[in-house]
C-alpha positions in Angstrom: -6.3 11.4 10.2 -6.8 10.5 13.9 -4.3 13.2 14.8 -6.2 15.7 12.8 -9.5 15.1 14.5 -7.9 15.0 18.0 -6.2 18.4 17.4 -9.5 19.9 16.1 -11.1 18.9 19.3 -8.5 20.5 21.6 -6.0 17.8 22.2 -2.2 18.2 22.0 -0.9 15.6 19.7 2.7 14.3 19.2 3.7 11.9 16.4 6.6 9.5 16.6 7.3 8.3 13.1 9.6 5.3 13.4 10.0 5.2 9.6 11.7 8.6 9.5 14.7 8.0 7.2 16.0 11.5 7.9 16.1 11.2 11.7 19.4 12.9 12.9 20.5 9.9 15.1 19.8 7.5 12.2 21.8 9.6 9.8 24.7 9.7 12.3 24.5 6.0 12.8 24.8 5.3 9.1 27.6 7.8 8.7 25.9 9.7 5.9 24.8 13.3 5.4 21.2 12.8 4.2 18.9 10.0 3.3 18.8 9.4 -0.5 15.5 10.0 -2.2 14.3 8.9 -5.6 12.7 11.4 -7.9 9.3 10.6 -6.5 10.3 11.3 -2.9 10.6 7.7 -1.8 13.7 5.8 -0.7 15.1 2.8 1.1 14.4 2.4 4.8 17.0 1.5 7.3 17.0 -2.3 8.0 18.5 -4.5 10.7 18.5 -8.3 10.5 17.1 -9.9 13.6 16.4 -13.4 14.8 14.0 -15.3 12.6 10.8 -16.5 14.4 10.5 -20.3 14.7 7.4 -20.4 12.5 9.5 -19.0 9.6 12.4 -21.4 9.8 11.3 -23.1 6.6 11.7 -19.8 4.6 15.2 -19.5 3.0 15.5 -15.8 3.7 16.8 -13.6 6.5 14.4 -11.7 8.7 14.7 -8.0 9.3 13.2 -5.0 11.1 12.8 -1.8 9.2 12.9 1.7 10.6 14.5 3.3 13.5 16.6 1.0 15.8 15.0 0.4 19.1 17.7 2.3 21.0 16.8 5.5 19.0 13.1 5.0 19.5 13.6 4.6 23.3 15.7 7.8 23.3 12.9 9.7 21.5 10.2 8.4 23.9 12.3 9.5 26.9 12.2 13.1 25.7 8.4 13.2 25.8 6.2 14.1 28.7 3.9 11.2 29.8 0.8 11.4 27.6 -2.8 10.7 28.6 -3.2 8.0 25.8 -1.1 6.5 23.1 -2.5 5.5 19.7 -0.6 2.9 17.7 -1.4 2.1 14.1 -0.8 -1.1 12.2 -0.1 -1.9 8.6 -0.1 -5.3 6.9 -1.3 -8.3 9.0 2.1 -10.0 8.8 3.9 -6.9 10.3 2.4 -7.5 13.7 5.7 -8.3 15.4 6.7 -4.7 15.0 3.4 -3.6 16.6 3.9 -6.1 19.5 7.5 -4.9 20.0 6.5 -1.3 20.0 3.7 -1.7 22.4 6.0 -3.6 24.8 8.5 -0.7 24.6 5.8 1.9 25.2 4.5 0.1 28.2 8.0 -0.1 29.7 8.6 3.6 29.1 5.1 4.9 30.0 3.9 2.6 32.7 0.2 2.8 33.3 -0.6 4.8 30.2 -3.4 3.2 28.0 -2.2 2.0 24.6 -4.9 1.8 21.9 -4.2 -0.2 18.7 -6.0 0.3 15.4 -5.2 -0.1 11.7 -5.2 -2.9 9.2 -3.8 -5.7 11.3 -6.0 -4.8 14.2 -9.1 -4.8 12.0 -8.5 -8.0 10.0 -6.9 -10.1 12.8 -8.7 -8.5 15.8 -8.8 -11.7 17.9 -5.1 -12.3 17.3 -4.3 -8.6 18.1 -6.3 -8.8 21.4 -4.4 -11.9 22.4 -0.9 -11.1 21.2 -0.3 -7.3 20.8 -0.3 -6.3 24.4 -2.6 -3.3 23.6 -5.1 -2.2 26.3 -7.8 -1.8 23.6 -8.1 -2.9 19.9 -10.1 -0.7 17.6 -11.4 -2.2 14.3 -12.4 -0.4 11.1 -12.3 3.3 10.6 -10.8 5.0 13.7 -11.4 8.8 13.7 -14.6 8.9 15.7 -13.8 5.8 17.7 -10.4 7.3 18.6 -11.8 10.6 19.6 -14.4 8.9 21.9 -11.7 6.8 23.5 -9.6 9.9 24.2 -12.7 11.7 25.7 -13.4 8.6 27.8 -9.9 8.5 29.2 -9.4 12.3 29.8 -12.9 13.4 30.7 -12.9 15.9 27.8 -16.2 16.3 25.8 -16.0 16.5 22.1 -18.9 17.1 19.7 -18.8 14.0 17.4 -22.2 14.7 15.8 -20.7 17.2 13.4 -18.8 14.5 11.6 -21.4 13.2 9.1 -19.3 12.8 5.9 -15.7 12.6 4.9 -15.7 16.3 4.1 -16.4 17.1 7.8 -13.0 15.6 8.9 -10.1 18.1 9.1 -7.7 15.9 7.2 -4.4 14.3 8.1 -2.0 16.2 10.4 0.9 16.3 8.0 2.1 19.3 10.0 3.4 16.8 12.6 6.2 15.7 10.2 9.4 17.7 10.4 10.1 17.0 6.8 7.6 16.0 4.1 8.9 14.8 0.8 5.7 13.3 -0.4 2.1 12.9 0.7 -0.6 10.2 0.4 -4.0 11.2 -0.9 -7.2 9.4 -0.1 -10.1 11.0 -1.9 -12.5 8.2 -1.2 -13.0 5.2 1.1 -14.1 1.7 0.3 -14.6 0.0 -3.0 -17.8 -1.2 -4.9 -15.8 -4.0 -6.5 -15.6 -7.5 -4.8 -12.2 -8.8 -5.9 -11.7 -12.1 -4.1 -8.2 -11.2 -2.9 -9.0 -7.7 -1.5 -10.0 -6.6 2.0 -11.1 -3.1 1.2 -14.8 -3.8 2.0 -13.7 -5.1 5.4 -11.8 -2.0 6.3 -14.2 0.7 5.3 -18.0 1.2 5.6 -19.5 1.3 2.2 -18.1 3.4 -0.7 -18.1 7.2 -0.4 -16.0 10.2 -1.7 -14.7 13.6 -0.6 -15.8 16.6 -2.6 -13.3 17.5 -5.4 -12.6 21.0 -4.1 -11.8 19.7 -0.6 -9.2 17.4 -2.1 -7.6 20.1 -4.2 -7.5 22.5 -1.2 -5.6 19.8 0.7 -3.2 19.4 -2.2 -2.6 23.1 -2.6 -2.0 23.6 1.1 0.6 20.8 1.2 2.3 22.1 -2.0 2.4 25.8 -1.1 2.9 25.6 2.6 5.0 22.5 3.0 6.7 22.3 -0.5 5.3 18.9 -1.3 5.5 18.0 -5.0 5.0 14.3 -5.0 1.4 13.0 -4.3 0.3 9.3 -4.3 -3.3 8.4 -4.7 -4.3 5.5 -2.3 -7.9 5.2 -3.4 -9.1 1.7 -4.1 -11.3 2.9 -7.0 -9.8 6.2 -8.1 -11.5 6.3 -11.5 -14.9 5.2 -10.5 -17.5 7.8 -11.8 -14.5 9.9 -12.9 -16.5 12.7 -14.5 -17.9 13.6 -11.1 -14.8 13.0 -9.1 -11.3 12.7 -10.5 -11.8 14.8 -13.6 -12.9 17.9 -11.6 -10.0 17.4 -9.2 -7.5 17.3 -12.0 -9.1 20.2 -13.9 -8.9 22.3 -10.7 -5.2 21.3 -10.2 -4.5 22.6 -13.7 -6.6 25.8 -13.2 -4.7 26.6 -10.0 -1.4 26.0 -11.8 0.0 23.5 -9.3 3.3 22.2 -10.6 3.1 18.8 -8.9 3.4 15.1 -9.7 0.9 12.3 -9.1 1.5 8.6 -8.6 -0.9 5.6 -8.6 0.7 2.8 -6.5 -2.7 1.2 -5.8 -3.4 0.8 -9.5 -6.1 2.3 -11.7 -8.9 0.6 -13.7 -7.9 0.3 -17.4 -11.5 0.2 -18.4 -12.0 3.8 -17.2 -9.1 5.3 -19.2 -10.1 7.2 -22.3 -8.5 9.8 -24.5 -9.9 12.8 -22.6 -8.8 11.4 -19.2 -5.4 10.4 -20.4 -4.7 13.9 -21.8 -5.9 15.5 -18.5 -3.8 13.1 -16.5 -0.7 14.1 -18.5 -1.5 17.8 -18.1 -2.1 17.6 -14.4 1.3 15.9 -13.8 0.8 12.2 -13.5 4.2 10.4 -13.4 3.8 6.8 -12.2 1.0 5.0 -14.0 0.1 1.6 -12.6 -2.7 -0.3 -14.3 -4.7 -3.0 -12.4 -4.7 -5.9 -14.9 -4.0 -8.9 -12.6 -4.4 -11.7 -15.1 -5.1 -12.7 -18.7 -7.0 -15.8 -17.6 -10.6 -15.3 -18.7 -12.1 -17.4 -16.0 -10.3 -15.5 -13.3 -11.3 -12.2 -14.9 -14.9 -13.4 -14.7 -14.5 -14.2 -11.0 -13.5 -10.6 -10.5 -16.7 -9.4 -12.2 -14.8 -8.6 -15.4 -13.5 -5.5 -13.7 -10.9 -5.6 -16.5 -10.6 -7.5 -19.8 -7.7 -7.8 -22.2 -9.2 -5.2 -24.6 -9.5 -2.7 -21.7 -5.8 -2.8 -21.0 -5.0 -2.5 -24.8 -7.2 0.6 -25.0 -5.9 2.2 -21.8 -2.2 1.8 -23.0 -3.1 3.2 -26.4 -4.9 6.3 -24.9 -2.0 7.0 -22.4 0.5 6.6 -25.2 -1.3 9.1 -27.4 -1.5 11.5 -24.5 2.3 11.6 -24.3 3.1 8.9 -21.7 6.1 6.8 -22.6 5.2 3.1 -22.5 8.1 2.5 -20.1 6.5 5.0 -17.7 3.6 2.6 -17.4 3.4 -0.6 -15.4 0.7 -3.2 -15.2 0.1 -5.4 -12.1 0.2 -9.1 -12.7 -0.8 -11.4 -9.8 1.1 -14.6 -9.1 0.7 -17.3 -6.4 -3.1 -17.3 -6.3 -4.7 -20.6 -5.0 -4.8 -23.0 -8.0 -3.0 -20.6 -10.3 -0.7 -22.4 -12.8 2.7 -21.1 -13.8 1.5 -20.8 -17.4 -1.2 -18.3 -16.4 1.4 -16.0 -14.8 3.8 -16.2 -17.7 1.0 -15.7 -20.3 -0.2 -12.6 -18.4 3.4 -11.2 -18.3 3.8 -11.8 -22.0 0.5 -10.1 -22.8 1.6 -7.0 -20.9 5.1 -7.0 -22.3 3.8 -7.2 -25.9 2.0 -3.9 -25.2 5.4 -2.4 -24.4 4.4 -1.9 -20.8 6.4 -2.8 -17.7 5.3 -5.8 -15.6 4.7 -5.1 -11.9 4.5 -8.6 -10.4 2.3 -8.7 -7.3 2.8 -11.8 -5.2 -0.5 -13.0 -3.6 -0.9 -12.7 0.1 -4.0 -14.4 1.7 -5.9 -11.8 3.7 -8.1 -13.0 6.5 -11.8 -12.5 5.8 -11.5 -12.5 2.0 -12.8 -15.0 -0.5 -9.3 -16.2 -1.4 -8.5 -16.6 2.3 -11.4 -19.0 2.7 -10.2 -20.9 -0.4 -6.7 -21.2 1.2 -8.2 -22.6 4.4 -10.6 -24.9 2.5 -7.7 -26.3 0.5 -5.8 -27.1 3.7 -2.9 -24.8 2.9 -3.3 -22.8 6.1 -5.4 -23.3 9.2 -8.0 -20.7 10.0 -6.0 -19.6 13.0 -2.7 -19.4 11.2 0.0 -17.1 12.5 -0.3 -13.9 10.4 3.5 -14.2 9.6 2.6 -17.1 7.3 0.5 -14.8 5.1 3.5 -12.6 4.1 3.8 -12.6 0.3 7.4 -13.6 0.7 6.4 -16.5 2.9 3.2 -17.8 1.5 4.7 -19.2 -1.7 6.9 -21.4 0.4 3.9 -22.6 2.5 1.6 -23.2 -0.4 4.1 -24.6 -2.9 1.5 -23.9 -5.7 4.5 -22.8 -7.8 7.9 -23.8 -6.4 9.6 -20.9 -4.6 12.6 -21.0 -6.9 10.2 -20.3 -9.8 8.8 -17.3 -8.0 12.3 -15.9 -7.7 13.1 -16.6 -11.4 9.8 -14.9 -12.4 10.8 -11.8 -10.5 14.3 -11.8 -12.1 12.7 -12.2 -15.6 10.3 -9.3 -15.1 13.1 -7.1 -13.8 15.2 -8.0 -16.9 12.3 -7.2 -19.2 11.6 -3.9 -17.5 15.2 -2.9 -17.8 15.0 -3.5 -21.6 11.8 -1.4 -21.7 13.6 1.4 -19.8 16.2 1.5 -22.6 13.5 1.8 -25.2 13.9 -1.8 -26.3 11.5 -4.7 -26.8 12.0 -7.7 -24.4 10.0 -9.9 -26.7 12.7 -9.5 -29.3 15.6 -10.2 -26.9 16.9 -13.7 -27.5 18.3 -14.1 -23.9 15.0 -13.1 -22.3 13.0 -15.4 -24.6 15.4 -18.3 -24.1 15.2 -17.9 -20.3 11.4 -17.9 -20.5 11.3 -21.0 -22.7 13.7 -22.8 -20.3 11.5 -21.9 -17.3 8.4 -23.3 -19.0 9.8 -26.4 -20.7 12.4 -27.8 -18.3 10.8 -29.7 -15.4 14.1 -29.9 -13.5 14.4 -26.1 -13.7 11.0 -25.9 -12.3 
């Protein structure tokens, strides 16, 4: 998105994507011909195990770096002319070591060139980022206008930022910077009106607003017809909100333009908003991966989330999607585990409720995000200090730190959900599988096994 607005205002932009699984040097290093893609365009990233940080010594797992090896990154940087400014993005807060490592490398290769850091880590842990990342400037929140102004300040160029009054005014992401594009992310709105205690959406975006449906479809059609993209993933936080004015027109136009594409919903969709008409339209428009945001069967916790979803909502959504032609094993429902004060029984009961509907379980391990209600709860309970190293918030690490549910149980829950999902993939019913049921009973009833 920042690349798009910079290009629109006359800047020459170069992208270095360190997660390029098809980079020629990486392919050669692995001794393969091509990176392997799944049907949805995704695939495994290259990984190297590195020295585990001291703060993670208590975690019984190895520590790895994903993406291009540093030697290949340095080779790519050496091919570039010195830029005027370098923008670095950041993902999850607990990935900051990669950000720090990259900025250090950039400053070694391009001495004296300003490095600007933005993104999720920079926004949620801004003080930590300013003290640790090595960036010359840290930008918080939405970065298009801020990034453009910084570029103008550094280069002396003058851009007209007053024309950007809504999301529709932005030129869109510069996907043309990718040599190969197997799939694309779609963001049709920003922010979220819900106030889930574990979510940081409201901290990353200003209010809730949407793009116009036709602008969204134009982007989809361009990427499909010009770049050959067939797999699209929605990354909205509230995709189905006011669906009659937003998602429904988008999908109707996709059908009208005869775009033979697939849609995926990794962020999850609200079960309450799924009805028979929408389910049929989703099927017709090409939805393939259905992830429903259920979270928990615990009534009290559902209330704390404003009853965004109730049990009956999930039952109704699954029924509507099934009638529309979706196989139940094509659907998955998110179940949260590891929340502060959450008992093992709540997680298991939520899993069982989902499995009895014939839907796959997508276990989501809780990660405390700075600034959220659950983060404050974690701090108040003395599980983490307010200035905790972001590495400790990793959803693979936090269960060890919190010990709400023993780490071994977390691993067994993951194994059990994987076994149940494999049964569903075969068209079976895990709730009628003696081995699965016995393993579940053992987990719940044997204190030693806990």
